Structure formats: structure tokens, C-alpha cells
Wavefront OBJ file of the C-alpha trace (Angstrom):
o trace
v 22.707 -32.924 16.370
v 26.249 -32.148 17.443
v 28.052 -29.802 19.810
v 30.460 -27.414 18.072
v 32.359 -24.392 19.418
v 30.591 -21.025 19.306
v 31.921 -19.293 16.158
v 34.007 -16.123 16.417
v 33.115 -13.046 14.340
v 35.884 -11.835 12.005
v 36.374 -8.304 10.698
v 33.052 -6.717 9.715
v 30.999 -9.571 11.213
v 28.616 -9.980 14.138
v 27.900 -13.039 16.269
v 24.143 -13.589 16.582
v 22.446 -15.605 19.327
v 19.786 -17.156 17.125
v 16.152 -16.745 18.244
v 14.583 -17.979 14.992
v 15.779 -19.447 11.699
v 13.848 -20.122 8.509
v 14.193 -22.970 5.990
v 14.181 -22.338 2.235
v 14.050 -24.987 -0.510
v 17.635 -24.115 -1.480
v 18.748 -25.503 1.905
v 17.648 -29.085 1.197
v 18.643 -28.784 -2.461
v 22.207 -28.233 -1.201
v 21.822 -31.340 0.984
v 20.579 -33.409 -1.967
v 23.697 -32.422 -3.934
v 21.732 -30.417 -6.527
v 24.158 -27.465 -6.286
v 27.389 -29.438 -6.598
v 30.186 -28.614 -7.153
v 29.428 -25.077 -5.850
v 27.765 -25.937 -2.543
v 28.456 -27.037 0.065
v 31.946 -25.596 -0.156
v 33.294 -27.745 2.658
v 32.125 -30.226 5.286
v 30.910 -30.286 7.952
v 28.235 -27.847 6.737
v 25.601 -26.267 8.991
v 22.705 -25.308 6.710
v 20.340 -22.302 6.654
v 21.106 -18.651 5.955
v 18.009 -16.830 7.321
v 18.142 -15.905 11.014
v 16.953 -13.381 13.563
v 18.205 -12.930 17.095
v 20.385 -10.838 19.348
v 23.939 -9.644 18.737
v 26.150 -11.228 21.377
v 29.548 -10.062 20.086
v 30.899 -7.836 17.312
v 34.052 -8.356 15.259
v 36.697 -5.690 14.534
v 35.499 -2.718 12.502
v 31.787 -3.148 13.216
v 30.273 0.299 13.793
v 26.538 -0.211 13.349
v 25.811 -2.843 15.999
v 26.633 -3.643 19.595
v 25.975 -6.568 21.934
v 22.292 -6.711 22.882
v 20.922 -5.332 19.587
v 18.014 -7.269 18.057
v 18.680 -8.023 14.395
v 17.658 -9.873 11.242
v 20.548 -11.324 9.238
v 21.137 -13.241 6.042
v 24.203 -15.414 6.383
v 26.632 -16.204 3.593
v 25.087 -19.094 1.581
v 28.581 -20.499 0.963
v 29.207 -21.039 4.661
v 25.636 -21.323 6.074
v 25.502 -21.750 9.833
v 21.922 -20.742 10.712
v 20.660 -24.078 12.031
v 22.420 -23.539 15.357
v 22.234 -21.584 18.606
v 24.870 -19.075 17.413
v 25.732 -17.895 13.906
v 28.086 -15.362 12.341
v 26.725 -12.759 9.900
v 28.292 -9.990 7.823
v 27.461 -6.499 9.063
v 26.405 -5.589 5.496
v 23.565 -8.155 5.487
v 22.460 -7.538 9.094
v 19.683 -5.034 9.841
v 18.035 -3.778 13.048
v 14.842 -5.536 14.149
v 12.309 -3.262 15.846
v 10.215 -4.644 18.725
v 7.110 -4.746 16.480
v 8.751 -7.458 14.334
v 9.054 -10.882 15.963
v 12.155 -13.039 15.519
v 10.102 -15.518 13.463
v 8.822 -12.771 11.141
v 12.324 -11.378 10.747
v 13.952 -14.713 9.944
v 11.217 -15.507 7.402
v 11.924 -12.374 5.366
v 15.467 -12.939 4.134
v 15.634 -15.182 1.057
v 11.889 -15.357 0.357
v 11.173 -11.643 0.852
v 14.313 -10.495 -0.970
v 13.571 -12.832 -3.906
v 10.020 -11.479 -4.240
v 11.309 -7.903 -3.945
v 14.067 -8.358 -6.560
v 11.760 -10.192 -8.996
v 9.161 -7.418 -8.865
v 11.325 -4.293 -8.657
v 14.296 -5.253 -10.838
v 13.151 -8.022 -13.194
v 9.539 -6.810 -13.632
v 10.370 -3.103 -13.196
v 7.534 -2.441 -10.737
v 7.722 0.655 -8.548
v 6.416 -0.269 -5.088
v 5.171 3.248 -4.370
v 2.345 2.665 -6.872
v 3.470 5.473 -9.190
v 3.564 3.286 -12.338
v 0.730 2.692 -14.800
v -1.078 -0.437 -13.627
v 0.661 -3.682 -14.544
v -0.946 -7.123 -14.724
v 1.097 -9.657 -12.774
v 0.652 -13.399 -12.349
v 2.176 -15.088 -9.289
v 2.330 -18.891 -9.281
v 2.515 -20.916 -6.034
v 1.253 -17.780 -4.321
v 0.759 -19.399 -0.908
v 4.419 -20.410 -0.629
v 7.311 -18.510 0.934
v 8.224 -16.257 -2.007
v 4.724 -16.190 -3.480
v 2.898 -14.845 -0.432
v 5.344 -11.935 -0.182
v 5.174 -11.289 -3.949
v 1.374 -10.913 -3.828
v 1.578 -8.271 -1.095
v 4.488 -6.349 -2.652
v 2.818 -6.348 -6.094
v -0.311 -4.825 -4.534
v 1.829 -2.103 -2.923
v 2.967 -1.391 -6.498
v -0.646 -0.947 -7.630
v -0.536 -4.077 -9.840
v -3.530 -6.192 -10.809
v -2.583 -9.565 -9.310
v -3.706 -12.965 -10.544
v -2.428 -15.831 -8.376
v -2.372 -19.630 -8.395
v -2.375 -21.908 -5.346
v -4.019 -25.065 -4.020
v -7.752 -25.038 -3.262
v -7.205 -24.934 0.523
v -5.266 -21.666 0.282
v -7.506 -19.673 -2.081
v -9.075 -17.611 0.725
v -5.674 -16.920 2.309
v -4.203 -15.640 -0.972
v -7.274 -13.433 -1.513
v -6.790 -12.043 2.003
v -3.200 -11.067 1.046
v -4.646 -8.862 -1.702
v -4.774 -10.971 -4.895
v -7.469 -9.756 -7.293
v -8.035 -13.182 -8.898
v -7.031 -16.580 -7.511
v -6.902 -19.826 -9.499
v -6.783 -23.350 -8.089
v -3.797 -24.764 -9.998
v -5.478 -28.189 -10.249
v -8.424 -26.885 -12.313
v -8.197 -26.651 -16.140
v -8.156 -22.804 -15.936
v -5.501 -22.899 -13.240
v -3.321 -25.324 -15.193
v -3.665 -23.097 -18.285
v -2.848 -19.983 -16.144
v -5.736 -18.120 -17.777
v -6.899 -14.942 -16.040
v -10.641 -15.177 -15.219
v -11.097 -11.585 -16.430
v -9.006 -12.118 -19.577
v -5.915 -10.141 -18.458
v -2.688 -10.618 -20.385
v 0.253 -10.619 -17.980
v 3.042 -8.041 -18.185
v 5.078 -10.191 -15.809
v 4.836 -13.644 -14.261
v 6.622 -14.264 -10.954
v 7.000 -18.009 -11.365
v 7.434 -19.678 -7.972
v 6.162 -23.140 -8.955
v 8.139 -25.754 -10.852
v 7.957 -27.469 -14.240
v 5.567 -25.256 -16.224
v 6.440 -25.273 -19.941
v 6.937 -22.026 -21.895
v 4.015 -23.006 -24.166
v 1.640 -22.573 -21.187
v 2.882 -19.065 -20.434
v 3.210 -17.664 -23.949
v -0.476 -17.218 -24.913
v -1.166 -15.467 -21.594
v 1.598 -12.843 -21.893
v 1.208 -9.270 -23.105
v 3.282 -8.192 -26.146
v 6.369 -7.505 -23.997
v 5.519 -9.944 -21.197
v 8.233 -11.581 -19.086
v 8.284 -14.813 -17.116
v 10.627 -14.420 -14.134
v 11.622 -17.890 -12.940
v 12.863 -17.879 -9.345
v 14.153 -21.488 -9.491
v 15.601 -21.680 -13.001
v 16.557 -25.133 -14.270
v 18.113 -26.218 -17.594
v 14.771 -25.750 -19.422
v 14.493 -22.133 -18.255
v 18.041 -21.355 -19.332
v 17.459 -22.935 -22.772
v 14.252 -20.908 -23.280
v 15.998 -17.740 -22.065
v 18.778 -18.247 -24.627
v 16.346 -19.057 -27.453
v 14.217 -15.944 -26.787
v 17.358 -13.771 -26.758
v 18.674 -15.300 -29.997
v 15.356 -14.811 -31.812
v 14.880 -11.245 -30.475
v 11.512 -12.281 -29.044
v 9.636 -9.520 -27.217
v 8.298 -12.131 -24.803
v 11.110 -13.164 -22.471
v 11.980 -15.902 -19.997
v 14.180 -14.383 -17.274
v 16.087 -16.536 -14.759
v 16.407 -14.888 -11.353
v 19.597 -15.112 -9.314
v 19.140 -13.456 -5.939
v 21.644 -10.697 -5.143
v 20.900 -9.903 -1.476
v 21.247 -6.298 -0.321
v 21.082 -5.054 3.250
v 19.117 -1.963 2.192
v 16.363 -4.097 0.644
v 16.176 -6.318 3.736
v 15.870 -3.210 5.916
v 13.052 -1.975 3.632
v 11.145 -5.267 4.106
v 11.616 -5.186 7.900
v 10.220 -1.620 7.950
v 7.203 -2.654 5.845
v 6.572 -5.452 8.369
v 6.826 -2.991 11.267
v 4.296 -0.698 9.549
v 1.868 -3.583 9.021
v 2.149 -3.367 5.222
v 3.827 -6.765 4.814
v 2.551 -9.816 6.649
v 4.441 -13.070 7.149
v 2.372 -16.247 7.007
v 3.973 -18.864 9.253
v 3.172 -22.453 8.327
v 4.667 -24.037 11.435
v 7.319 -23.690 14.128
v 9.690 -26.361 15.400
v 12.269 -26.409 18.200
v 15.900 -26.882 17.134
v 15.761 -30.368 18.687
v 13.119 -31.311 16.046
v 14.816 -29.542 13.122
v 14.672 -32.738 11.049
v 10.843 -32.619 11.157
v 10.876 -29.033 9.874
v 13.304 -30.145 7.152
v 10.977 -32.982 6.057
v 8.021 -30.573 6.001
v 9.917 -28.239 3.659
v 10.933 -31.093 1.326
v 7.270 -32.177 1.165
v 6.676 -28.906 -0.705
v 3.213 -27.974 0.543
v 4.007 -25.478 3.292
v 1.750 -22.427 3.447
v 4.110 -19.511 3.992
v 7.280 -20.115 6.007
v 8.647 -22.874 8.259
v 10.452 -21.568 11.355
v 12.926 -23.244 13.720
v 13.426 -21.787 17.180
v 16.504 -22.784 19.227
l 1 2 3 4 5 6 7 8 9 10 11 12 13 14 15 16 17 18 19 20 21 22 23 24 25 26 27 28 29 30 31 32 33 34 35 36 37 38 39 40 41 42 43 44 45 46 47 48 49 50 51 52 53 54 55 56 57 58 59 60 61 62 63 64 65 66 67 68 69 70 71 72 73 74 75 76 77 78 79 80 81 82 83 84 85 86 87 88 89 90 91 92 93 94 95 96 97 98 99 100 101 102 103 104 105 106 107 108 109 110 111 112 113 114 115 116 117 118 119 120 121 122 123 124 125 126 127 128 129 130 131 132 133 134 135 136 137 138 139 140 141 142 143 144 145 146 147 148 149 150 151 152 153 154 155 156 157 158 159 160 161 162 163 164 165 166 167 168 169 170 171 172 173 174 175 176 177 178 179 180 181 182 183 184 185 186 187 188 189 190 191 192 193 194 195 196 197 198 199 200 201 202 203 204 205 206 207 208 209 210 211 212 213 214 215 216 217 218 219 220 221 222 223 224 225 226 227 228 229 230 231 232 233 234 235 236 237 238 239 240 241 242 243 244 245 246 247 248 249 250 251 252 253 254 255 256 257 258 259 260 261 262 263 264 265 266 267 268 269 270 271 272 273 274 275 276 277 278 279 280 281 282 283 284 285 286 287 288 289 290 291 292 293 294 295 296 297 298 299 300 301 302 303 304 305 306 307
């Protein structure tokens, strides 16, 4: 914990007085050096990119916001800055936060909500207005940050949702709308087999280290596995499936955040159509405890830090 000067917003940026910030696994992966040499770009590095709060100052050229506005913002991952009392955000990735959406709910939405949204709408091709023919979708680690949003968004898209999670969270995941829920520690859960025999059109894979051979027999003819944390194995399988013109595909997901999509998620939250499950909240003075909880990997929903 250190004292640093309050940052100054540059052109097209806003200064946010942070009311809540949210940890994502990518934050401690940066700390562990797993994203070298890309991140962190320079030291000292203040982690976390997901924040909500109040605009306290606007930089030159900012039209959409003024001091006093309540907002949700996703900071630039290259520069971070969210684990602090004040943070600078680009106007393009800052959206208004209505009074019905708490700071904690807003901060939780950024990376996790946008990842779930992109995986379903772009990678899996699901229309969230429910106008598509019904798709069968499997969501692994469905009680985690991305997973719990993916279940709800897939149901908005009229999908049949099978989900995996730990035994203690089965009822929670059912309450979010999943049609079938598997305990991942059972033989059926480990094999990812749908209890009703569904073949999956898409898998939103939020867990780690599941081999392709487990997915393949459960996929429909043109089924896709969308891996939100792709490692070397995912990239090798992706390349192999492309080279062999396989109809079943492994698709690595790289999040491309868009302000319009974040605004869409905030509006769904305001309307009560998207619920944020909050695992725990910590004051900024105990941020290291929140960090350890995230590394432990068993959070249900999102971990929030409140300055």
C-alpha cells in the first residue's frame, strides 16, 4: 500500500473516484509473470481494470460525461490502475451507471460480462433476443465470474443450457436458469455428458485443463469449443482443426472490449435481466486478502474491493 499522486485525465479520458473494483484471474496472472513480455508494460504497476464510481474530472475533448456522473469503466489493461482510490479511464470504455445498478454490480460486469457476451454472440453466434432456432450450449465453471453471466445470457438467447460447477453451487446455477447442472467431480460431470443426451452446438469453456478428447464426443456435427483462457494446448488444437478442415472447432477467445456492449450489460442489470453474484467484498486496505481469494480459484461469482 503506497501513496501516489492522483492521476490526471488526458485527451478523451475521465478521472473516476473509485467506489468499487473487481478482480479477474488475468490480474494475478500478470503479477505471476504469465503474460510477459507483454504485461506489465512498466513498473510500478497498479493492477485491475474493472471499476465503477463517480467522475471527478474530465480531460480535454470529453463530451459525454461531467463531474458527478456515476459510471462503470473498463481501464486499459496495459496501464491498469483500478486498485486505487482514483483511476483514469477512456471515454470510449466508460458508460453511465443508473441508480438501480450498484457500484459493485457495475464493476463486476466489465471483463467477466463482456467475455461471456462476446463468447456467446460472436464466437457461438447466439442472438440474445431469442430469435434463433434453439441451440444447445454447455458452460463449464458456471458458478465463476464469466460462467454465471454466460448462463444468464444464453438463456436470454433461448438456448438449452447444460452447466458444470462444484456440488455446493448446483442450486445457485439452477437458479440462474441452467436447464441441467453437473457436479464436475462426478463421472458424468468429468465426461461433460448431458443428462438428457444433448449434443452441444457450443461450449463456453471457463474451466481449465480439459482435453479436446473429452469435448469431441459431446459436440454436434458443427460444434465449437470456445476457450476463454486459451493456453498452448488450445492453440495447438485450434491449428490442427483448421488444417484438417474439421467441422468441430476449438476457438480461442481474445476479449475485444466495446463500450456499446458494456452499456448493453448495464441496461440488462438495470432491467433485472442480468444478476451479478458477489462472492465477497473487501476494503481497499485488505486488498491482498481479496487477491488471495481470487488466486484460490473457488470464488462463486465476483470478488469486489471497495475503497
